[in-house]
Steps between C-alpha positions, in 0.01 A plus 500: 500500500639838400531752780301821481632829632381849584685830544454789741682830451477776760619820326555856614625768259667260256443688173870469409508120519158333510461492122806273476344267757165490322660434162703213653190333647288541187776332295522191725478157340270399788263775608363529856140411580468848648721802558383752759685833490434714808587868476582622850374855454738578212523869410685462169401324173512147647121456493464624143772265374341197669152585372633537147652151497214337694240605244361191328692260729258345748784325682646835611313677781586852617421624851570846636542568871463848655800734512710501817784724615718247677725265301590173673548131424189385687292674233629246249343225711173692522494538123589135448224387737243705309610321184501158669143556617393538135630151422257314726307353208801435275648152472880511538794309645767773507478866599772752418573836656636698206654846533422768242860587413638180347505328160582147382507258207194340339543160664570634850186371673488181292850424631407561863177300472700204368715509814192498722361211296825307539526539880179483710697615808602828334303767684656827379702565184646781295816585311813709517480854367715759325502862610733713290844338539388293800413132482311407815677167550847535347567838663396408854488217747124473467358163593347300213216418741407867520239600242529862391201710597443663161351173372404228743291201393325304776333165484152578623520244783828653616364854493203396711731304733710807584193718545584727206716809522563674833457880476825657630540874444881485510527236226601136485154368419633291208783359712267410789267312264779293340681426828174402670430261213836325561436493874175317428677240286450634147780526246583849371732570209622774270582345162781628280397374154279805460532857628280805519616856445441734794467849357482699822818497707446341841448760770462784249131572568537829684834436673871537440736205467643556850153538649406172330804323649408633845143378451622154393707479818200590715291247312760230561465570871120507492496163321721342766832473316806383696750777601798301365331458164429873486862592572621275220229629268608856575864419425396336173296807401800727570663355188207625289394852401475724692826352628545459879226745598222286353591203718548732798147639462363145478659408834399835650137424420517156658698580815317831551173307519667241726623765746157664507342165576255546215211255489508223242184416300601134455436214741774353719451170315563659160802693632659179635436323171649791305815522716556125478481525120746792501756317714470184292550703185795684652671169578438386144645822356810477721549132414480579128751786542744271680471237226575762234800629698662154520 
């Protein structure tokens, strides 16, 4: 039996990129049963662009939410949930959270569906991405079990098992969902045979590069990351632009939150699971380095 999938895209002021996303989906070799695009009070041309492409395509549904002043990551969950509610009467096996600033090849979803079909224990899947000169896997120590938030595909049973997305204003909603899935025994994987293009630079939505690094450090703390891992991550980032200071701001964000005793939005169970994964991965990385050095 062929798997059926649906897409949900929360979008806010994406006039510069959403057309690329829409064109990529329309060109897919396997189309979704339904694609719900939720405009989160956009004040630019986002709504007009979506309406233009949705005309005559019953499988694309456009929803507009009221305008709001505050911009935060929890709003993405609210928009997603509005879209998910519209899928009650749609038959599907896989649901994807698709950002409005990416593009991909024609067989992108066909490829991912084949991987779900092949492995019934696969709960969350996605691919690597390219952002300018950055390749998300080759240029970092990102874990292949982490599924990038710009496009996450969930097996429906897995998504229900984790209770959906957790609304966290400070970010990390995608990470929490994927890590919770592993904690509950599902496989998660980011495949490398396909990639998507991320057109908006990470952390560029209303913030400077250094402010983004500081925010990432705070987020690492909020999500329960281990201090040793953060120190090593900061040192690694110092070798990348902006040299030294970028890694310093990352650690400043983390240890500033630590010293303030900031509350964490994740459970103690998830934090323990996360730290155990980090330490296991650190041992693997060090072992591989030692083997190369010999």
